[in-house]
VEXKE-117710 format. One record per residue (C-alpha): residue in one letter; x, y, z; residue number from 0. Coordinates in Angstrom, 1 decimal. Layout:
# residues N
+---+--------+--------+--------+-----+
| r |     xx |     yy |     zz |   k |
+---+--------+--------+--------+-----+
| A |      X |      Y |      Z | NUM |
...
+---+--------+--------+--------+-----+
This chain:
# residues 60
+---+--------+--------+--------+-----+
| r |     xx |     yy |     zz |   k |
+---+--------+--------+--------+-----+
| X |  -10.8 | -112.1 | -172.2 |   0 |
| X |   -8.4 | -109.1 | -172.5 |   1 |
| X |   -6.3 | -108.9 | -175.7 |   2 |
| X |   -2.9 | -109.3 | -173.5 |   3 |
| X |   -4.4 | -112.7 | -172.4 |   4 |
| X |   -5.2 | -113.3 | -176.0 |   5 |
| X |   -1.4 | -112.4 | -177.1 |   6 |
| X |    0.1 | -114.6 | -174.1 |   7 |
| X |   -2.2 | -118.0 | -174.6 |   8 |
| X |   -0.6 | -117.3 | -178.2 |   9 |
| X |    2.8 | -117.5 | -177.0 |  10 |
| X |    1.7 | -120.5 | -174.7 |  11 |
| X |    0.4 | -122.5 | -178.0 |  12 |
| X |    3.6 | -121.4 | -179.5 |  13 |
| X |    6.2 | -122.4 | -176.6 |  14 |
| X |    3.8 | -126.0 | -176.5 |  15 |
| X |    4.6 | -126.6 | -180.0 |  16 |
| X |    8.7 | -126.0 | -179.6 |  17 |
| X |    8.4 | -128.1 | -177.0 |  18 |
| X |    6.9 | -131.1 | -178.2 |  19 |
| X |    8.9 | -130.6 | -181.1 |  20 |
| X |   12.1 | -130.5 | -178.8 |  21 |
| X |   10.5 | -133.8 | -176.7 |  22 |
| X |   10.1 | -135.6 | -180.2 |  23 |
| X |   13.8 | -135.5 | -181.1 |  24 |
| X |   15.9 | -138.6 | -180.8 |  25 |
| X |   18.9 | -136.6 | -179.2 |  26 |
| X |   17.0 | -134.1 | -176.8 |  27 |
| X |   18.6 | -130.9 | -175.9 |  28 |
| X |   17.9 | -130.6 | -172.4 |  29 |
| X |   19.3 | -127.3 | -172.3 |  30 |
| X |   16.3 | -126.0 | -174.5 |  31 |
| X |   13.7 | -127.9 | -173.0 |  32 |
| X |   14.6 | -126.3 | -169.7 |  33 |
| X |   14.6 | -122.9 | -171.4 |  34 |
| X |   10.9 | -123.8 | -173.4 |  35 |
| X |    9.5 | -125.0 | -169.5 |  36 |
| X |   10.4 | -121.4 | -168.0 |  37 |
| X |    9.0 | -119.7 | -170.8 |  38 |
| X |    6.0 | -121.8 | -170.5 |  39 |
| X |    5.8 | -121.3 | -166.6 |  40 |
| X |    6.1 | -117.3 | -166.5 |  41 |
| X |    3.4 | -117.2 | -169.3 |  42 |
| X |    0.8 | -119.2 | -166.8 |  43 |
| X |    1.8 | -117.0 | -164.3 |  44 |
| X |    1.3 | -114.1 | -166.5 |  45 |
| X |   -2.2 | -115.2 | -167.6 |  46 |
| X |   -3.3 | -116.0 | -164.2 |  47 |
| X |   -1.9 | -112.5 | -163.1 |  48 |
| X |   -4.2 | -111.0 | -166.0 |  49 |
| X |   -7.2 | -113.0 | -165.1 |  50 |
| X |   -6.6 | -112.1 | -161.3 |  51 |
| X |   -5.7 | -115.4 | -160.2 |  52 |
| X |   -3.1 | -116.0 | -157.6 |  53 |
| X |   -1.4 | -119.0 | -156.6 |  54 |
| X |   -2.8 | -122.6 | -158.0 |  55 |
| X |   -6.3 | -122.7 | -156.7 |  56 |
| X |   -8.5 | -120.9 | -158.8 |  57 |
| X |  -11.2 | -120.2 | -155.5 |  58 |
| X |   -8.1 | -118.1 | -154.2 |  59 |
+---+--------+--------+--------+-----+
């Protein structure tokens, strides 16, 4: 695994923790939740790209 993938996974873990914190709040900041979800999606796509995976099917 490349150091880039390791860094992306670390960023992903940080964002997941942030998302869990946001969702645990009694008053949810939906705009911030959307922002974090979008960032998570971008990181997932970057990780897939680094690993040579295209689309949602890992067998592609």
